[in-house]
Every structure is written in C-alpha cells, then in structure tokens.
C-alpha positions in Angstrom: 10.0 -9.8 2.1 6.9 -7.7 2.6 3.6 -8.9 3.7 1.2 -9.0 0.9 -2.3 -7.1 1.1 -4.1 -10.1 1.9 -1.7 -11.5 4.3 -1.7 -8.1 6.4 -5.7 -8.3 6.3 -5.8 -11.6 7.5 -3.2 -10.7 10.3 -5.6 -7.7 11.1 -8.6 -9.8 11.2 -6.6 -12.1 13.8 -5.5 -9.9 15.8 -9.4 -8.3 16.0 -10.6 -11.7 16.8 -8.2 -12.2 19.6 -9.0 -8.6 20.9 -12.6 -9.6 21.1 -11.9 -13.1 22.7 -10.1 -11.2 25.2 -12.7 -8.5 26.0 -15.3 -11.2 26.0 -13.4 -13.5 28.8 -12.8 -9.9 30.7 -16.8 -9.8 30.7 -17.7 -13.0 31.7 -15.0 -12.9 34.6 -16.5 -9.4 35.6 -19.8 -11.1 35.7 -18.7 -14.0 38.1 -16.6 -11.3 40.0 -19.6 -9.1 40.7 -21.5 -12.3 41.8 -18.5 -12.8 44.4 -18.6 -9.3 45.5 -22.4 -9.6 46.1 -22.3 -12.2 49.0 -21.8 -11.1 52.4 -19.7 -14.1 53.2 -17.3 -16.0 51.2 -15.9 -19.4 51.7 -11.7 -20.0 51.7 -12.2 -21.3 47.9 -14.5 -18.6 46.8 -12.0 -16.1 48.2 -9.2 -17.8 46.3 -11.7 -17.5 43.2 -12.0 -14.2 43.8 -8.4 -13.2 44.0 -7.8 -15.5 41.0 -10.2 -13.7 39.0 -8.9 -10.1 40.0 -5.3 -11.2 38.6 -6.8 -13.0 35.4 -8.8 -9.7 34.7 -5.9 -7.4 35.3 -3.6 -9.7 33.0 -6.4 -9.8 30.2 -6.4 -5.9 30.6 -2.7 -5.7 30.0 -3.1 -8.2 26.9 -5.9 -5.9 25.7 -3.8 -3.1 26.2 -0.7 -4.3 24.5 -2.6 -5.2 21.2 -4.2 -1.8 21.1 -0.5 -0.4 21.1 0.3 -2.6 18.2 3.5 -3.6 17.6 6.5 -1.8 20.0 9.5 0.0 18.6 11.6 1.7 21.1 12.4 0.7 24.4 15.0 -2.2 24.7 13.2 -5.7 25.1 15.2 -6.7 28.3 16.1 -4.5 31.4 19.5 -2.9 31.6 19.8 -3.0 27.8 20.0 0.5 27.0 23.1 0.8 29.2 25.2 -1.3 27.1 27.1 0.7 24.9 27.2 0.0 21.0 30.0 -1.6 19.5 33.0 0.5 18.5 32.8 1.8 14.7 
C-alpha cells in the first residue's frame, strides 16, 4: 500500500526534525570538547569524558550522514550476502 501525501510529508518532517536534533547535539558536544581541549591538564575523568565525546560526535556524524543519504538500496544488508548465489530457476 502506498503512503499518502500527508504521511510522506509527516515522515519527511520527522526525519528533518531528527536531523536537526542530531546536529544540535553534535554542536553542543563540540563546544564541550573545545572546552576540554583548551585546558592545559585534564583529570583522568576529563580524559574519559573527552574520549567519550569524540566517539559520540563520530556516531552522530554517521547518523546524520545516513539520514542525508536516505533509504539504502543496493548492497546486501549483511557481510558476505553478495556471495550467496540465488536459488536455481
């Protein structure tokens, strides 16, 4: 069953809202990371926080890129799936 125009617009708005939310979180983390990087010495806890923020920012960037690319059609969804031969006709 095809989605109606209203459903498509609603989904698009939801996707755009999610993308904006990710961008904002990425921006806020960037500010905190700059604060930590600007310090001469970090406590062990701050070192862990800095590392965690870097990882979270990369994760968010991947999520934003994934949303920007849109639905994936192409390569198989799991490793090695392309090596599976189709069933005989």
